[in-house]
C-alpha positions in Angstrom: -3.4 15.8 -29.4 -0.6 17.6 -31.3 2.7 17.7 -29.5 4.9 20.8 -29.2 7.1 21.1 -32.3 10.0 22.2 -30.1 10.5 18.6 -28.8 13.2 16.8 -30.7 12.2 13.2 -30.7 14.2 10.1 -32.0 12.6 6.7 -32.1 14.7 3.6 -32.0 13.5 0.3 -33.3 15.4 -2.9 -34.3 16.0 -6.5 -33.7 16.5 -8.1 -30.3 20.0 -7.4 -28.8 21.0 -5.3 -31.8 22.2 -2.4 -29.7 19.1 -0.2 -29.5 19.5 0.5 -25.8 23.2 1.1 -26.2 22.4 3.8 -28.8 19.7 5.3 -26.5 22.1 5.3 -23.5 24.7 7.0 -25.6 22.4 9.7 -26.7 21.1 10.1 -23.1 24.6 10.3 -21.6 26.3 12.4 -24.3 23.5 14.6 -25.5 21.0 14.8 -22.6 18.1 13.0 -24.2 15.5 11.6 -21.9 14.6 8.0 -22.7 11.0 6.6 -22.8 10.5 2.9 -23.6 7.4 1.4 -25.0 8.5 -1.9 -23.2 8.4 0.0 -19.9 4.7 0.6 -20.6 4.3 -3.1 -21.0 6.4 -3.8 -17.8 4.2 -1.4 -15.8 1.1 -3.3 -16.9 2.7 -6.7 -16.2 3.7 -5.5 -12.7 0.1 -4.3 -12.1 -1.2 -7.8 -13.1 1.5 -9.7 -11.3 3.0 -11.2 -14.5 6.7 -12.0 -14.6 8.8 -9.9 -17.0 10.0 -12.8 -19.1 10.4 -11.8 -22.7 7.6 -14.1 -24.0 5.2 -12.8 -21.4 5.9 -9.2 -22.3 5.6 -10.0 -26.0 2.1 -11.6 -25.4 1.0 -8.8 -23.1 2.1 -6.1 -25.6 0.2 -7.8 -28.3 -2.8 -8.0 -26.0 -2.7 -4.3 -25.2 -2.5 -3.4 -28.9 -5.4 -5.8 -29.6 -7.6 -4.5 -26.8 -7.0 -0.8 -27.2 -5.3 0.0 -30.6 -2.1 -1.0 -32.4 -0.6 2.4 -31.3 -1.7 2.2 -27.6 1.9 1.9 -26.2 2.9 5.0 -28.1 -0.2 6.8 -26.9 0.7 6.0 -23.3 4.4 7.0 -23.8 3.3 10.3 -25.5 1.2 11.3 -22.4 4.3 10.8 -20.3 6.5 12.8 -22.7 4.1 15.7 -22.8 3.7 15.7 -19.0 7.5 15.8 -18.5 8.0 18.6 -21.1 11.4 17.4 -22.1 13.1 19.1 -25.1 15.1 16.1 -26.4 13.5 12.6 -26.2 14.3 9.1 -27.3 11.5 6.5 -27.6 12.8 2.9 -27.6 11.2 -0.5 -28.1 9.0 0.6 -31.0 7.7 -2.7 -32.6 4.6 -1.8 -34.6 4.1 0.5 -37.6 1.1 2.1 -35.9 3.3 3.2 -33.1 5.6 4.9 -35.6 2.7 6.5 -37.4 1.3 7.8 -34.1 4.6 9.3 -33.1 5.2 10.9 -36.5 1.7 12.4 -36.4 2.2 13.9 -33.0 5.8 15.1 -33.1 6.8 17.2 -36.0 10.5 16.5 -35.4 10.2 12.7 -35.1 13.0 10.7 -36.8 13.3 6.9 -36.6 16.5 4.9 -36.4 16.6 1.1 -37.1 19.4 -0.9 -35.5 20.3 -4.4 -36.6 23.2 -6.8 -36.3 23.9 -10.4 -37.5 21.8 -12.9 -35.6 24.7 -14.9 -34.2 26.2 -11.7 -32.8 22.9 -10.7 -31.3 22.4 -14.1 -29.7 25.9 -13.8 -28.1 25.0 -10.3 -26.8 21.7 -11.6 -25.5 23.4 -14.4 -23.6 25.9 -12.0 -22.1 23.2 -9.6 -20.8 21.3 -12.6 -19.2 17.8 -11.3 -19.6 15.1 -13.8 -18.7 13.5 -15.4 -21.8 16.0 -14.4 -24.4 16.6 -18.0 -25.4 18.9 -20.7 -24.2 20.5 -21.4 -27.6 20.6 -19.9 -31.0 17.7 -21.9 -32.3 15.4 -20.8 -29.4 16.6 -17.2 -29.9 15.8 -17.4 -33.7 12.3 -19.0 -33.0 11.4 -16.2 -30.5 12.6 -13.6 -32.9 10.5 -14.9 -35.8 7.4 -14.1 -33.7 8.6 -10.5 -33.5 9.5 -9.9 -37.2 6.2 -10.1 -38.9 3.3 -10.3 -36.5 -0.3 -9.4 -37.4 -1.8 -5.9 -37.2 -1.6 -5.8 -33.4 1.6 -7.8 -33.1 5.2 -7.0 -33.4 6.3 -6.1 -36.9 10.0 -5.3 -36.9 10.3 -5.9 -40.7 7.6 -3.3 -41.4 9.2 -0.9 -38.8 12.6 -1.2 -40.5 11.0 0.0 -43.8 9.7 3.2 -42.1 13.1 4.2 -40.6 14.7 7.4 -41.6 18.2 6.0 -40.7 19.7 2.5 -40.2 22.7 1.3 -38.3 24.3 -2.1 -38.8 25.9 -2.7 -35.4 28.4 -5.4 -36.4 31.6 -3.7 -35.1 33.0 -1.9 -32.1 31.2 0.4 -29.7 33.3 3.3 -31.1 31.9 2.5 -34.5 28.3 2.4 -33.2 28.7 5.7 -31.4 30.3 7.3 -34.5 27.2 6.2 -36.6 24.9 7.6 -33.9 26.8 10.9 -34.0 26.6 11.0 -37.8 22.8 10.5 -37.7 22.4 13.1 -35.0 24.2 15.7 -37.1 21.7 14.9 -40.0 18.7 15.3 -37.7 
């Protein structure tokens, strides 16, 4: 399947609570991008199976899906939705495996990837503030959970490998205004 070259597609990957969704929301609200999340594909599957949406459960289920089907399966599922919707400007978030990036690059001629990161202490505080189930009760728990996501096996989460495939990077260690300015600068280059 080759996607229409008219679709402008931006992938966003990065560490937990780094600001990935904030960048995606900004692009959606200010520039009319439609957002598709690979994590939503996992949540749909979890709901079908009656599995709670706790972070550890979703991580394990995502790895299981990649193992059972293919490392790029979540990107395959999202691509079907993107092509059905026929949107002109698309963001794909929650990319966590290099095979997902490769699939998107092979199917969308205009695909560009942004990697978002921030210092771990800052990300932990953001995580606490948003109150998502399973993000870790303290900095040590948060760091242990994150270690599982940084360098998983072929079908696991590999955020370090994903960061190396990014076309652009944002270090989100300042204000929202600074983050949005960096997103704008990247958008002008795309």
